PDB file of N, CA, C and O in Angstrom:
ATOM      1  N   MET A   1      10.512  55.122 -29.561  1.00  0.00           N
ATOM      2  CA  MET A   1       9.392  54.408 -29.012  1.00  0.00           C
ATOM      3  C   MET A   1       8.805  55.202 -27.867  1.00  0.00           C
ATOM      4  O   MET A   1       9.518  55.863 -27.111  1.00  0.00           O
ATOM      5  N   SER A   2       7.524  55.125 -27.756  1.00  0.00           N
ATOM      6  CA  SER A   2       6.892  55.858 -26.668  1.00  0.00           C
ATOM      7  C   SER A   2       6.765  54.946 -25.463  1.00  0.00           C
ATOM      8  O   SER A   2       6.878  53.725 -25.572  1.00  0.00           O
ATOM      9  N   ASP A   3       6.531  55.549 -24.327  1.00  0.00           N
ATOM     10  CA  ASP A   3       6.403  54.766 -23.101  1.00  0.00           C
ATOM     11  C   ASP A   3       5.205  53.821 -23.152  1.00  0.00           C
ATOM     12  O   ASP A   3       5.241  52.752 -22.543  1.00  0.00           O
ATOM     13  N   GLY A   4       4.155  54.194 -23.860  1.00  0.00           N
ATOM     14  CA  GLY A   4       2.959  53.364 -23.970  1.00  0.00           C
ATOM     15  C   GLY A   4       3.258  52.065 -24.678  1.00  0.00           C
ATOM     16  O   GLY A   4       2.756  51.013 -24.282  1.00  0.00           O
ATOM     17  N   ASN A   5       4.079  52.121 -25.734  1.00  0.00           N
ATOM     18  CA  ASN A   5       4.439  50.911 -26.467  1.00  0.00           C
ATOM     19  C   ASN A   5       5.350  50.013 -25.639  1.00  0.00           C
ATOM     20  O   ASN A   5       5.246  48.788 -25.708  1.00  0.00           O
ATOM     21  N   LEU A   6       6.243  50.617 -24.856  1.00  0.00           N
ATOM     22  CA  LEU A   6       7.152  49.858 -24.031  1.00  0.00           C
ATOM     23  C   LEU A   6       6.401  49.070 -22.963  1.00  0.00           C
ATOM     24  O   LEU A   6       6.733  47.917 -22.689  1.00  0.00           O
ATOM     25  N   GLU A   7       5.406  49.682 -22.369  1.00  0.00           N
ATOM     26  CA  GLU A   7       4.607  49.001 -21.342  1.00  0.00           C
ATOM     27  C   GLU A   7       3.845  47.824 -21.920  1.00  0.00           C
ATOM     28  O   GLU A   7       3.648  46.816 -21.242  1.00  0.00           O
ATOM     29  N   LYS A   8       3.415  47.944 -23.168  1.00  0.00           N
ATOM     30  CA  LYS A   8       2.664  46.861 -23.793  1.00  0.00           C
ATOM     31  C   LYS A   8       3.558  45.658 -24.069  1.00  0.00           C
ATOM     32  O   LYS A   8       3.093  44.518 -24.054  1.00  0.00           O
ATOM     33  N   GLN A   9       4.837  45.911 -24.321  1.00  0.00           N
ATOM     34  CA  GLN A   9       5.742  44.826 -24.675  1.00  0.00           C
ATOM     35  C   GLN A   9       6.253  44.056 -23.460  1.00  0.00           C
ATOM     36  O   GLN A   9       6.621  42.889 -23.599  1.00  0.00           O
ATOM     37  N   LEU A  10       6.287  44.657 -22.290  1.00  0.00           N
ATOM     38  CA  LEU A  10       6.806  43.999 -21.099  1.00  0.00           C
ATOM     39  C   LEU A  10       5.748  43.080 -20.499  1.00  0.00           C
ATOM     40  O   LEU A  10       4.573  43.441 -20.440  1.00  0.00           O
ATOM     41  N   PRO A  11       6.152  41.915 -20.060  1.00  0.00           N
ATOM     42  CA  PRO A  11       5.174  41.030 -19.395  1.00  0.00           C
ATOM     43  C   PRO A  11       4.791  41.618 -18.050  1.00  0.00           C
ATOM     44  O   PRO A  11       5.576  42.346 -17.442  1.00  0.00           O
ATOM     45  N   PRO A  12       3.600  41.310 -17.584  1.00  0.00           N
ATOM     46  CA  PRO A  12       3.184  41.838 -16.274  1.00  0.00           C
ATOM     47  C   PRO A  12       4.053  41.261 -15.166  1.00  0.00           C
ATOM     48  O   PRO A  12       4.468  40.103 -15.225  1.00  0.00           O
ATOM     49  N   GLU A  13       4.319  42.072 -14.166  1.00  0.00           N
ATOM     50  CA  GLU A  13       5.141  41.624 -13.046  1.00  0.00           C
ATOM     51  C   GLU A  13       4.345  40.663 -12.182  1.00  0.00           C
ATOM     52  O   GLU A  13       3.141  40.827 -11.982  1.00  0.00           O
ATOM     53  N   LYS A  14       5.044  39.656 -11.674  1.00  0.00           N
ATOM     54  CA  LYS A  14       4.406  38.673 -10.806  1.00  0.00           C
ATOM     55  C   LYS A  14       4.780  38.977  -9.376  1.00  0.00           C
ATOM     56  O   LYS A  14       5.890  39.423  -9.085  1.00  0.00           O
ATOM     57  N   ASP A  15       3.844  38.732  -8.494  1.00  0.00           N
ATOM     58  CA  ASP A  15       4.112  38.900  -7.073  1.00  0.00           C
ATOM     59  C   ASP A  15       4.771  37.614  -6.585  1.00  0.00           C
ATOM     60  O   ASP A  15       4.111  36.582  -6.463  1.00  0.00           O
ATOM     61  N   LEU A  16       6.063  37.678  -6.308  1.00  0.00           N
ATOM     62  CA  LEU A  16       6.821  36.480  -5.937  1.00  0.00           C
ATOM     63  C   LEU A  16       6.391  35.908  -4.601  1.00  0.00           C
ATOM     64  O   LEU A  16       6.535  34.707  -4.374  1.00  0.00           O
ATOM     65  N   SER A  17       5.875  36.729  -3.723  1.00  0.00           N
ATOM     66  CA  SER A  17       5.460  36.217  -2.412  1.00  0.00           C
ATOM     67  C   SER A  17       4.272  35.274  -2.550  1.00  0.00           C
ATOM     68  O   SER A  17       4.220  34.265  -1.847  1.00  0.00           O
ATOM     69  N   THR A  18       3.325  35.564  -3.420  1.00  0.00           N
ATOM     70  CA  THR A  18       2.181  34.665  -3.584  1.00  0.00           C
ATOM     71  C   THR A  18       2.581  33.431  -4.371  1.00  0.00           C
ATOM     72  O   THR A  18       2.040  32.352  -4.128  1.00  0.00           O
ATOM     73  N   THR A  19       3.513  33.556  -5.306  1.00  0.00           N
ATOM     74  CA  THR A  19       3.983  32.397  -6.059  1.00  0.00           C
ATOM     75  C   THR A  19       4.694  31.421  -5.128  1.00  0.00           C
ATOM     76  O   THR A  19       4.491  30.211  -5.229  1.00  0.00           O
ATOM     77  N   GLY A  20       5.518  31.929  -4.234  1.00  0.00           N
ATOM     78  CA  GLY A  20       6.201  31.080  -3.258  1.00  0.00           C
ATOM     79  C   GLY A  20       5.215  30.410  -2.329  1.00  0.00           C
ATOM     80  O   GLY A  20       5.387  29.242  -1.979  1.00  0.00           O
ATOM     81  N   ASP A  21       4.182  31.132  -1.925  1.00  0.00           N
ATOM     82  CA  ASP A  21       3.152  30.543  -1.067  1.00  0.00           C
ATOM     83  C   ASP A  21       2.414  29.430  -1.797  1.00  0.00           C
ATOM     84  O   ASP A  21       2.101  28.395  -1.209  1.00  0.00           O
ATOM     85  N   LYS A  22       2.136  29.647  -3.083  1.00  0.00           N
ATOM     86  CA  LYS A  22       1.431  28.627  -3.855  1.00  0.00           C
ATOM     87  C   LYS A  22       2.287  27.373  -3.985  1.00  0.00           C
ATOM     88  O   LYS A  22       1.789  26.255  -3.853  1.00  0.00           O
ATOM     89  N   LYS A  23       3.580  27.567  -4.245  1.00  0.00           N
ATOM     90  CA  LYS A  23       4.478  26.417  -4.361  1.00  0.00           C
ATOM     91  C   LYS A  23       4.568  25.674  -3.036  1.00  0.00           C
ATOM     92  O   LYS A  23       4.537  24.444  -3.001  1.00  0.00           O
ATOM     93  N   GLU A  24       4.680  26.426  -1.948  1.00  0.00           N
ATOM     94  CA  GLU A  24       4.762  25.812  -0.613  1.00  0.00           C
ATOM     95  C   GLU A  24       3.482  25.061  -0.294  1.00  0.00           C
ATOM     96  O   GLU A  24       3.514  23.968   0.272  1.00  0.00           O
ATOM     97  N   SER A  25       2.351  25.658  -0.662  1.00  0.00           N
ATOM     98  CA  SER A  25       1.056  25.010  -0.418  1.00  0.00           C
ATOM     99  C   SER A  25       0.935  23.733  -1.245  1.00  0.00           C
ATOM    100  O   SER A  25       0.461  22.711  -0.749  1.00  0.00           O
ATOM    101  N   ALA A  26       1.364  23.792  -2.503  1.00  0.00           N
ATOM    102  CA  ALA A  26       1.310  22.607  -3.363  1.00  0.00           C
ATOM    103  C   ALA A  26       2.234  21.522  -2.823  1.00  0.00           C
ATOM    104  O   ALA A  26       1.891  20.340  -2.851  1.00  0.00           O
ATOM    105  N   ARG A  27       3.396  21.918  -2.334  1.00  0.00           N
ATOM    106  CA  ARG A  27       4.353  20.948  -1.785  1.00  0.00           C
ATOM    107  C   ARG A  27       3.765  20.286  -0.537  1.00  0.00           C
ATOM    108  O   ARG A  27       3.860  19.069  -0.371  1.00  0.00           O
ATOM    109  N   LYS A  28       3.159  21.087   0.335  1.00  0.00           N
ATOM    110  CA  LYS A  28       2.543  20.528   1.543  1.00  0.00           C
ATOM    111  C   LYS A  28       1.406  19.592   1.168  1.00  0.00           C
ATOM    112  O   LYS A  28       1.231  18.543   1.786  1.00  0.00           O
ATOM    113  N   SER A  29       0.635  19.969   0.157  1.00  0.00           N
ATOM    114  CA  SER A  29      -0.469  19.129  -0.284  1.00  0.00           C
ATOM    115  C   SER A  29       0.059  17.814  -0.839  1.00  0.00           C
ATOM    116  O   SER A  29      -0.491  16.750  -0.557  1.00  0.00           O
ATOM    117  N   LEU A  30       1.127  17.889  -1.627  1.00  0.00           N
ATOM    118  CA  LEU A  30       1.719  16.686  -2.201  1.00  0.00           C
ATOM    119  C   LEU A  30       2.231  15.759  -1.104  1.00  0.00           C
ATOM    120  O   LEU A  30       1.958  14.559  -1.130  1.00  0.00           O
ATOM    121  N   PHE A  31       2.970  16.302  -0.144  1.00  0.00           N
ATOM    122  CA  PHE A  31       3.492  15.477   0.946  1.00  0.00           C
ATOM    123  C   PHE A  31       2.373  14.983   1.849  1.00  0.00           C
ATOM    124  O   PHE A  31       2.459  13.884   2.398  1.00  0.00           O
ATOM    125  N   GLY A  32       1.327  15.781   2.007  1.00  0.00           N
ATOM    126  CA  GLY A  32       0.181  15.330   2.794  1.00  0.00           C
ATOM    127  C   GLY A  32      -0.492  14.138   2.148  1.00  0.00           C
ATOM    128  O   GLY A  32      -0.841  13.168   2.821  1.00  0.00           O
ATOM    129  N   ASN A  33      -0.672  14.212   0.838  1.00  0.00           N
ATOM    130  CA  ASN A  33      -1.276  13.090   0.102  1.00  0.00           C
ATOM    131  C   ASN A  33      -0.382  11.862   0.150  1.00  0.00           C
ATOM    132  O   ASN A  33      -0.856  10.741   0.334  1.00  0.00           O
ATOM    133  N   LEU A  34       0.900  12.084  -0.014  1.00  0.00           N
ATOM    134  CA  LEU A  34       1.851  10.972   0.038  1.00  0.00           C
ATOM    135  C   LEU A  34       1.845  10.316   1.419  1.00  0.00           C
ATOM    136  O   LEU A  34       1.865   9.091   1.537  1.00  0.00           O
ATOM    137  N   ASN A  35       1.816  11.144   2.452  1.00  0.00           N
ATOM    138  CA  ASN A  35       1.781  10.634   3.819  1.00  0.00           C
ATOM    139  C   ASN A  35       0.506   9.825   4.054  1.00  0.00           C
ATOM    140  O   ASN A  35       0.547   8.771   4.688  1.00  0.00           O
ATOM    141  N   GLU A  36      -0.614  10.311   3.549  1.00  0.00           N
ATOM    142  CA  GLU A  36      -1.889   9.606   3.717  1.00  0.00           C
ATOM    143  C   GLU A  36      -1.855   8.266   2.984  1.00  0.00           C
ATOM    144  O   GLU A  36      -2.332   7.259   3.506  1.00  0.00           O
ATOM    145  N   ASP A  37      -1.293   8.254   1.777  1.00  0.00           N
ATOM    146  CA  ASP A  37      -1.182   7.005   1.017  1.00  0.00           C
ATOM    147  C   ASP A  37      -0.306   5.998   1.751  1.00  0.00           C
ATOM    148  O   ASP A  37      -0.619   4.808   1.785  1.00  0.00           O
ATOM    149  N   LEU A  38       0.784   6.469   2.334  1.00  0.00           N
ATOM    150  CA  LEU A  38       1.667   5.570   3.077  1.00  0.00           C
ATOM    151  C   LEU A  38       0.972   5.001   4.310  1.00  0.00           C
ATOM    152  O   LEU A  38       1.147   3.827   4.636  1.00  0.00           O
ATOM    153  N   LYS A  39       0.188   5.825   4.991  1.00  0.00           N
ATOM    154  CA  LYS A  39      -0.553   5.330   6.157  1.00  0.00           C
ATOM    155  C   LYS A  39      -1.547   4.250   5.743  1.00  0.00           C
ATOM    156  O   LYS A  39      -1.672   3.228   6.417  1.00  0.00           O
ATOM    157  N   GLN A  40      -2.255   4.474   4.632  1.00  0.00           N
ATOM    158  CA  GLN A  40      -3.219   3.484   4.150  1.00  0.00           C
ATOM    159  C   GLN A  40      -2.522   2.186   3.752  1.00  0.00           C
ATOM    160  O   GLN A  40      -3.024   1.095   4.026  1.00  0.00           O
ATOM    161  N   ALA A  41      -1.366   2.309   3.105  1.00  0.00           N
ATOM    162  CA  ALA A  41      -0.616   1.110   2.705  1.00  0.00           C
ATOM    163  C   ALA A  41      -0.164   0.326   3.932  1.00  0.00           C
ATOM    164  O   ALA A  41      -0.224  -0.904   3.944  1.00  0.00           O
ATOM    165  N   LEU A  42       0.286   1.031   4.956  1.00  0.00           N
ATOM    166  CA  LEU A  42       0.726   0.362   6.180  1.00  0.00           C
ATOM    167  C   LEU A  42      -0.440  -0.340   6.861  1.00  0.00           C
ATOM    168  O   LEU A  42      -0.293  -1.466   7.338  1.00  0.00           O
ATOM    169  N   ASN A  43      -1.593   0.310   6.910  1.00  0.00           N
ATOM    170  CA  ASN A  43      -2.774  -0.313   7.511  1.00  0.00           C
ATOM    171  C   ASN A  43      -3.188  -1.554   6.727  1.00  0.00           C
ATOM    172  O   ASN A  43      -3.559  -2.570   7.317  1.00  0.00           O
ATOM    173  N   SER A  44      -3.126  -1.473   5.397  1.00  0.00           N
ATOM    174  CA  SER A  44      -3.462  -2.631   4.566  1.00  0.00           C
ATOM    175  C   SER A  44      -2.476  -3.760   4.811  1.00  0.00           C
ATOM    176  O   SER A  44      -2.864  -4.925   4.892  1.00  0.00           O
ATOM    177  N   TRP A  45      -1.213  -3.418   4.928  1.00  0.00           N
ATOM    178  CA  TRP A  45      -0.171  -4.422   5.168  1.00  0.00           C
ATOM    179  C   TRP A  45      -0.425  -5.124   6.500  1.00  0.00           C
ATOM    180  O   TRP A  45      -0.334  -6.348   6.593  1.00  0.00           O
ATOM    181  N   ASP A  46      -0.746  -4.330   7.538  1.00  0.00           N
ATOM    182  CA  ASP A  46      -1.016  -4.917   8.851  1.00  0.00           C
ATOM    183  C   ASP A  46      -2.215  -5.854   8.789  1.00  0.00           C
ATOM    184  O   ASP A  46      -2.180  -6.946   9.355  1.00  0.00           O
ATOM    185  N   THR A  47      -3.271  -5.434   8.108  1.00  0.00           N
ATOM    186  CA  THR A  47      -4.479  -6.250   7.999  1.00  0.00           C
ATOM    187  C   THR A  47      -4.182  -7.557   7.271  1.00  0.00           C
ATOM    188  O   THR A  47      -4.587  -8.630   7.716  1.00  0.00           O
ATOM    189  N   LEU A  48      -3.477  -7.459   6.156  1.00  0.00           N
ATOM    190  CA  LEU A  48      -3.145  -8.670   5.396  1.00  0.00           C
ATOM    191  C   LEU A  48      -2.217  -9.582   6.186  1.00  0.00           C
ATOM    192  O   LEU A  48      -2.352 -10.804   6.132  1.00  0.00           O
ATOM    193  N   SER A  49      -1.288  -9.004   6.909  1.00  0.00           N
ATOM    194  CA  SER A  49      -0.360  -9.808   7.711  1.00  0.00           C
ATOM    195  C   SER A  49      -1.109 -10.596   8.773  1.00  0.00           C
ATOM    196  O   SER A  49      -0.820 -11.771   9.001  1.00  0.00           O
ATOM    197  N   GLU A  50      -2.079  -9.945   9.428  1.00  0.00           N
ATOM    198  CA  GLU A  50      -2.860 -10.635  10.451  1.00  0.00           C
ATOM    199  C   GLU A  50      -3.659 -11.785   9.839  1.00  0.00           C
ATOM    200  O   GLU A  50      -3.781 -12.852  10.440  1.00  0.00           O
ATOM    201  N   GLN A  51      -4.197 -11.563   8.651  1.00  0.00           N
ATOM    202  CA  GLN A  51      -4.976 -12.615   8.000  1.00  0.00           C
ATOM    203  C   GLN A  51      -4.087 -13.784   7.584  1.00  0.00           C
ATOM    204  O   GLN A  51      -4.511 -14.937   7.650  1.00  0.00           O
ATOM    205  N   MET A  52      -2.883 -13.502   7.164  1.00  0.00           N
ATOM    206  CA  MET A  52      -2.004 -14.541   6.653  1.00  0.00           C
ATOM    207  C   MET A  52      -1.319 -15.337   7.763  1.00  0.00           C
ATOM    208  O   MET A  52      -0.792 -16.419   7.505  1.00  0.00           O
ATOM    209  N   VAL A  53      -1.318 -14.824   8.988  1.00  0.00           N
ATOM    210  CA  VAL A  53      -0.671 -15.539  10.090  1.00  0.00           C
ATOM    211  C   VAL A  53      -1.331 -16.905  10.297  1.00  0.00           C
ATOM    212  O   VAL A  53      -0.649 -17.897  10.554  1.00  0.00           O
ATOM    213  N   HIS A  54      -2.633 -16.947  10.185  1.00  0.00           N
ATOM    214  CA  HIS A  54      -3.367 -18.184  10.455  1.00  0.00           C
ATOM    215  C   HIS A  54      -3.558 -19.039   9.211  1.00  0.00           C
ATOM    216  O   HIS A  54      -4.063 -20.157   9.306  1.00  0.00           O
ATOM    217  N   LYS A  55      -3.169 -18.540   8.063  1.00  0.00           N
ATOM    218  CA  LYS A  55      -3.338 -19.303   6.833  1.00  0.00           C
ATOM    219  C   LYS A  55      -2.154 -20.250   6.657  1.00  0.00           C
ATOM    220  O   LYS A  55      -0.995 -19.872   6.826  1.00  0.00           O
ATOM    221  N   LYS A  56      -2.485 -21.491   6.312  1.00  0.00           N
ATOM    222  CA  LYS A  56      -1.447 -22.503   6.115  1.00  0.00           C
ATOM    223  C   LYS A  56      -0.999 -22.485   4.659  1.00  0.00           C
ATOM    224  O   LYS A  56      -1.780 -22.212   3.748  1.00  0.00           O
ATOM    225  N   SER A  57       0.262 -22.778   4.473  1.00  0.00           N
ATOM    226  CA  SER A  57       0.795 -22.892   3.116  1.00  0.00           C
ATOM    227  C   SER A  57       0.250 -24.173   2.484  1.00  0.00           C
ATOM    228  O   SER A  57      -0.213 -25.059   3.202  1.00  0.00           O
ATOM    229  N   PRO A  58       0.296 -24.285   1.177  1.00  0.00           N
ATOM    230  CA  PRO A  58      -0.176 -25.524   0.526  1.00  0.00           C
ATOM    231  C   PRO A  58       0.577 -26.756   1.025  1.00  0.00           C
ATOM    232  O   PRO A  58       0.000 -27.838   1.138  1.00  0.00           O
ATOM    233  N   GLU A  59       1.866 -26.589   1.323  1.00  0.00           N
ATOM    234  CA  GLU A  59       2.648 -27.726   1.826  1.00  0.00           C
ATOM    235  C   GLU A  59       2.145 -28.159   3.202  1.00  0.00           C
ATOM    236  O   GLU A  59       2.049 -29.353   3.486  1.00  0.00           O
ATOM    237  N   GLU A  60       1.824 -27.181   4.057  1.00  0.00           N
ATOM    238  CA  GLU A  60       1.309 -27.508   5.398  1.00  0.00           C
ATOM    239  C   GLU A  60      -0.047 -28.190   5.306  1.00  0.00           C
ATOM    240  O   GLU A  60      -0.320 -29.137   6.044  1.00  0.00           O
ATOM    241  N   GLU A  61      -0.902 -27.714   4.399  1.00  0.00           N
ATOM    242  CA  GLU A  61      -2.212 -28.334   4.220  1.00  0.00           C
ATOM    243  C   GLU A  61      -2.056 -29.769   3.726  1.00  0.00           C
ATOM    244  O   GLU A  61      -2.769 -30.671   4.165  1.00  0.00           O
ATOM    245  N   GLN A  62      -1.122 -29.965   2.815  1.00  0.00           N
ATOM    246  CA  GLN A  62      -0.877 -31.303   2.288  1.00  0.00           C
ATOM    247  C   GLN A  62      -0.344 -32.225   3.382  1.00  0.00           C
ATOM    248  O   GLN A  62      -0.736 -33.390   3.452  1.00  0.00           O
ATOM    249  N   LEU A  63       0.530 -31.725   4.223  1.00  0.00           N
ATOM    250  CA  LEU A  63       1.071 -32.511   5.329  1.00  0.00           C
ATOM    251  C   LEU A  63      -0.042 -32.915   6.298  1.00  0.00           C
ATOM    252  O   LEU A  63      -0.079 -34.056   6.759  1.00  0.00           O
ATOM    253  N   GLN A  64      -0.938 -31.993   6.604  1.00  0.00           N
ATOM    254  CA  GLN A  64      -2.065 -32.309   7.489  1.00  0.00           C
ATOM    255  C   GLN A  64      -2.948 -33.405   6.881  1.00  0.00           C
ATOM    256  O   GLN A  64      -3.411 -34.304   7.582  1.00  0.00           O
ATOM    257  N   GLU A  65      -3.170 -33.314   5.573  1.00  0.00           N
ATOM    258  CA  GLU A  65      -3.990 -34.331   4.899  1.00  0.00           C
ATOM    259  C   GLU A  65      -3.313 -35.694   4.933  1.00  0.00           C
ATOM    260  O   GLU A  65      -3.978 -36.707   5.150  1.00  0.00           O
ATOM    261  N   VAL A  66      -2.004 -35.735   4.722  1.00  0.00           N
ATOM    262  CA  VAL A  66      -1.261 -36.996   4.777  1.00  0.00           C
ATOM    263  C   VAL A  66      -1.333 -37.575   6.189  1.00  0.00           C
ATOM    264  O   VAL A  66      -1.529 -38.779   6.353  1.00  0.00           O
ATOM    265  N   LYS A  67      -1.178 -36.733   7.203  1.00  0.00           N
ATOM    266  CA  LYS A  67      -1.275 -37.207   8.589  1.00  0.00           C
ATOM    267  C   LYS A  67      -2.657 -37.778   8.869  1.00  0.00           C
ATOM    268  O   LYS A  67      -2.781 -38.804   9.538  1.00  0.00           O
ATOM    269  N   ARG A  68      -3.684 -37.129   8.368  1.00  0.00           N
ATOM    270  CA  ARG A  68      -5.054 -37.604   8.577  1.00  0.00           C
ATOM    271  C   ARG A  68      -5.245 -38.958   7.908  1.00  0.00           C
ATOM    272  O   ARG A  68      -5.815 -39.873   8.501  1.00  0.00           O
ATOM    273  N   LEU A  69      -4.769 -39.085   6.676  1.00  0.00           N
ATOM    274  CA  LEU A  69      -4.908 -40.347   5.951  1.00  0.00           C
ATOM    275  C   LEU A  69      -4.122 -41.473   6.628  1.00  0.00           C
ATOM    276  O   LEU A  69      -4.586 -42.612   6.691  1.00  0.00           O
ATOM    277  N   LEU A  70      -2.940 -41.148   7.130  1.00  0.00           N
ATOM    278  CA  LEU A  70      -2.158 -42.161   7.848  1.00  0.00           C
ATOM    279  C   LEU A  70      -2.861 -42.594   9.131  1.00  0.00           C
ATOM    280  O   LEU A  70      -2.821 -43.766   9.505  1.00  0.00           O
ATOM    281  N   GLY A  71      -3.501 -41.645   9.795  1.00  0.00           N
ATOM    282  CA  GLY A  71      -4.259 -41.982  10.998  1.00  0.00           C
ATOM    283  C   GLY A  71      -5.411 -42.915  10.670  1.00  0.00           C
ATOM    284  O   GLY A  71      -5.655 -43.877  11.399  1.00  0.00           O
ATOM    285  N   GLU A  72      -6.127 -42.643   9.577  1.00  0.00           N
ATOM    286  CA  GLU A  72      -7.228 -43.515   9.158  1.00  0.00           C
ATOM    287  C   GLU A  72      -6.708 -44.898   8.785  1.00  0.00           C
ATOM    288  O   GLU A  72      -7.311 -45.908   9.149  1.00  0.00           O
ATOM    289  N   LEU A  73      -5.601 -44.947   8.069  1.00  0.00           N
ATOM    290  CA  LEU A  73      -5.009 -46.228   7.666  1.00  0.00           C
ATOM    291  C   LEU A  73      -4.578 -47.032   8.886  1.00  0.00           C
ATOM    292  O   LEU A  73      -4.754 -48.249   8.941  1.00  0.00           O
ATOM    293  N   GLN A  74      -4.012 -46.333   9.858  1.00  0.00           N
ATOM    294  CA  GLN A  74      -3.560 -47.023  11.078  1.00  0.00           C
ATOM    295  C   GLN A  74      -4.749 -47.610  11.824  1.00  0.00           C
ATOM    296  O   GLN A  74      -4.676 -48.736  12.317  1.00  0.00           O
ATOM    297  N   SER A  75      -5.848 -46.857  11.914  1.00  0.00           N
ATOM    298  CA  SER A  75      -7.016 -47.395  12.622  1.00  0.00           C
ATOM    299  C   SER A  75      -7.618 -48.566  11.868  1.00  0.00           C
ATOM    300  O   SER A  75      -8.087 -49.513  12.500  1.00  0.00           O
ATOM    301  N   LYS A  76      -7.623 -48.541  10.540  1.00  0.00           N
ATOM    302  CA  LYS A  76      -8.147 -49.664   9.753  1.00  0.00           C
ATOM    303  C   LYS A  76      -7.260 -50.891   9.882  1.00  0.00           C
ATOM    304  O   LYS A  76      -7.757 -52.017   9.908  1.00  0.00           O
ATOM    305  N   LEU A  77      -5.950 -50.683   9.963  1.00  0.00           N
ATOM    306  CA  LEU A  77      -5.028 -51.807  10.137  1.00  0.00           C
ATOM    307  C   LEU A  77      -5.235 -52.455  11.509  1.00  0.00           C
ATOM    308  O   LEU A  77      -5.136 -53.674  11.643  1.00  0.00           O
ATOM    309  N   LYS A  78      -5.519 -51.645  12.513  1.00  0.00           N
ATOM    310  CA  LYS A  78      -5.776 -52.197  13.847  1.00  0.00           C
ATOM    311  C   LYS A  78      -7.034 -53.054  13.816  1.00  0.00           C
ATOM    312  O   LYS A  78      -7.074 -54.135  14.403  1.00  0.00           O
ATOM    313  N   GLU A  79      -8.074 -52.557  13.115  1.00  0.00           N
ATOM    314  CA  GLU A  79      -9.320 -53.307  12.992  1.00  0.00           C
ATOM    315  C   GLU A  79      -9.075 -54.630  12.247  1.00  0.00           C
ATOM    316  O   GLU A  79      -9.607 -55.675  12.624  1.00  0.00           O
ATOM    317  N   PHE A  80      -8.285 -54.566  11.216  1.00  0.00           N
ATOM    318  CA  PHE A  80      -7.997 -55.761  10.421  1.00  0.00           C
ATOM    319  C   PHE A  80      -7.175 -56.780  11.212  1.00  0.00           C
ATOM    320  O   PHE A  80      -7.342 -57.989  11.051  1.00  0.00           O
ATOM    321  N   GLY A  81      -6.292 -56.275  12.062  1.00  0.00           N
ATOM    322  CA  GLY A  81      -5.444 -57.158  12.862  1.00  0.00           C
ATOM    323  C   GLY A  81      -6.184 -57.844  13.979  1.00  0.00           C
ATOM    324  O   GLY A  81      -5.729 -58.880  14.464  1.00  0.00           O
ATOM    325  N   GLU A  82      -7.288 -57.316  14.400  1.00  0.00           N
ATOM    326  CA  GLU A  82      -8.009 -57.912  15.536  1.00  0.00           C
ATOM    327  C   GLU A  82      -8.828 -59.111  15.131  1.00  0.00           C
ATOM    328  O   GLU A  82      -9.490 -59.720  15.972  1.00  0.00           O
TER     329      GLU A  82
END
């Protein structure tokens, strides 16, 4: 075999320093994106938590309605008793 044929059969050499840099850059990009997503999720969680602090559960709303109705009934009973 001649040297010309041997060169054609070998794959081209890769520069490992640029490949490592590309991998490192991709890794930093991946972690940067992940970090940004986590920050957004935390901000959303904080916003939703603040909104839900003042929201009453269905049971609490029902209890308030029962208290209101009992108050109305009590005032009507007082009127009826007089």
